[in-house]
C-alpha positions in Angstrom: 7.0 -6.6 6.8 3.5 -4.4 6.8 3.1 -2.3 9.8 0.9 0.5 10.9 -2.6 1.7 10.4 -4.0 3.7 7.3 -7.4 5.1 7.0 -8.9 6.0 3.9 -12.3 5.6 1.5 -13.3 3.3 -1.0 -14.6 4.6 -4.0 -18.0 4.3 -5.7 -16.5 1.0 -7.4 -15.3 -0.5 -4.3 -11.9 0.2 -4.8 -9.1 1.2 -2.1 -5.8 2.7 -2.9 -3.0 0.6 -1.4 -0.9 3.3 0.7 2.3 4.6 -1.5 5.1 3.5 1.1 3.4 -0.5 0.3 3.1 -0.4 -3.6 6.6 -0.6 -4.6 7.3 -3.6 -1.8 4.0 -5.1 -3.3 5.5 -4.5 -7.2 8.4 -6.2 -6.4 7.5 -9.5 -3.7 4.5 -10.2 -5.8 4.1 -7.6 -9.2 0.9 -6.2 -7.2 -0.7 -9.6 -7.1 -2.9 -10.0 -3.8 -5.2 -12.5 -2.3 -8.2 -11.1 -0.1 -9.8 -13.7 2.0 -12.2 -13.5 5.0 -10.9 -13.7 8.8 -11.9 -16.7 10.6 -13.3 -15.3 13.7 -13.8 -11.6 13.1 -15.9 -9.6 10.5 -12.4 -8.6 8.6 -10.7 -9.1 5.5 -7.3 -10.8 5.4 -4.9 -9.4 2.2 -2.2 -11.2 1.4 0.8 -11.1 -1.2 0.4 -13.9 -3.6 3.4 -15.7 -2.7 2.5 -15.5 1.3 -1.0 -16.7 0.4 0.5 -19.7 -1.7 2.1 -20.6 1.7 -0.9 -20.4 3.8 -3.0 -22.4 1.1 -0.3 -25.1 1.3 -0.7 -25.4 4.8 -4.4 -25.7 4.7 -4.5 -28.1 2.1 -2.0 -30.5 4.1 -4.6 -30.5 7.0 -6.8 -33.8 7.3 -10.0 -32.8 5.6 -12.2 -35.7 7.8 -11.6 -33.0 10.4 -14.9 -30.9 10.8 -13.4 -27.9 12.2 -10.4 -28.2 9.2 -13.4 -28.5 6.7 -15.2 -25.7 8.2 -11.7 -23.2 8.2 -10.9 -24.2 4.9 -14.6 -23.5 3.5 -14.2 -20.0 5.0 -10.8 -19.4 4.1 -10.3 -20.8 0.7 -13.7 -20.4 -0.5 -13.6 -16.7 -0.1 -9.9 -16.4 -1.2 -9.9 -14.0 -4.1 -6.9 -12.8 -6.3 -7.0 -9.6 -7.5 -4.0 -7.3 -9.3 -3.1 -3.6 -8.0 -3.9 -1.4 -11.2 -1.5 1.4 -12.5 -2.7 3.6 -9.6 -2.2 1.5 -7.2 -5.7 0.4 -6.4 -7.5 -3.3 -5.7 -11.0 -3.6 -6.5 -12.5 -5.2 -3.4 -15.4 -7.9 -4.3 -18.9 -7.2 -3.1 -19.4 -10.2 -1.3 -15.9 -9.9 0.6 -16.9 -5.9 1.5 -20.3 -7.2 2.4 -18.7 -9.7 4.9 -16.5 -6.9 6.8 -19.3 -4.1 6.7 -16.8 -2.2 4.0 -18.9 0.7 3.1 -16.8 4.1 2.6 -14.4 4.5 5.3 -12.0 1.8 6.1 -8.8 0.9 8.0 -5.7 -1.1 6.8 -3.9 -2.5 9.5 -0.5 -4.3 8.7 0.1 -7.8 10.3 3.8 -8.0 9.1 3.2 -10.5 6.3 -0.4 -9.5 5.4 -3.2 -6.6 5.8 -6.5 -6.8 7.8 -9.1 -4.6 6.4 -11.7 -3.1 8.6 -15.0 -0.8 8.9 -13.6 2.2 10.5 -16.2 2.3 13.1 -15.7 -1.7 13.9 -11.9 -1.3 14.0 -12.5 1.7 16.7 -15.0 -0.1 18.7 -12.6 -3.1 19.1 -9.7 -0.8 20.1 -11.7 0.6 22.3 -12.8 -2.6 24.0 -8.9 -4.1 23.9 -7.8 -1.1 25.6 -10.4 -1.5 28.4 -9.4 -5.4 28.9 -6.7 -6.4 31.8 -4.4 -7.5 29.1 -2.1 -9.3 31.7 -5.1 -11.2 33.2 -5.8 -12.9 29.8 -2.1 -13.4 28.6 -1.7 -16.8 26.8 1.5 -18.7 27.9 3.0 -18.1 24.6 3.1 -14.2 25.6 4.5 -14.4 29.1 7.9 -14.6 27.8 7.7 -11.8 25.3 10.0 -8.7 26.2 8.7 -5.6 23.9 
């Protein structure tokens, strides 16, 4: 499980260092092989260990391609999906096109999402969190969350 928030800087080549607490797990679960793609609704990136991505890819591939919304989702997620591998220093290179999509320049935030990470521009993440904290969450709670006890 990937959880927590980490902030760090991209280097001049567009590389990011995976936090040390996740490196060992990534070495074991996927030999440091990851897939990065765009998010379908926010300007951030999704980073999956390869086995997790392969499960997502199979689910997407099984969807009916005659549905225009399915085709759109496949174009976004599969079309931008890029395999990468951690180097010996635990870094991954974020492709320029993906950095551009998410507005990643220097200061970035990595958010654990259980089976994957999200990568955000730090200012965009802070703006999103400020907006979330201003919302009346109980008034917009979906039915799936009404029975969740935290």
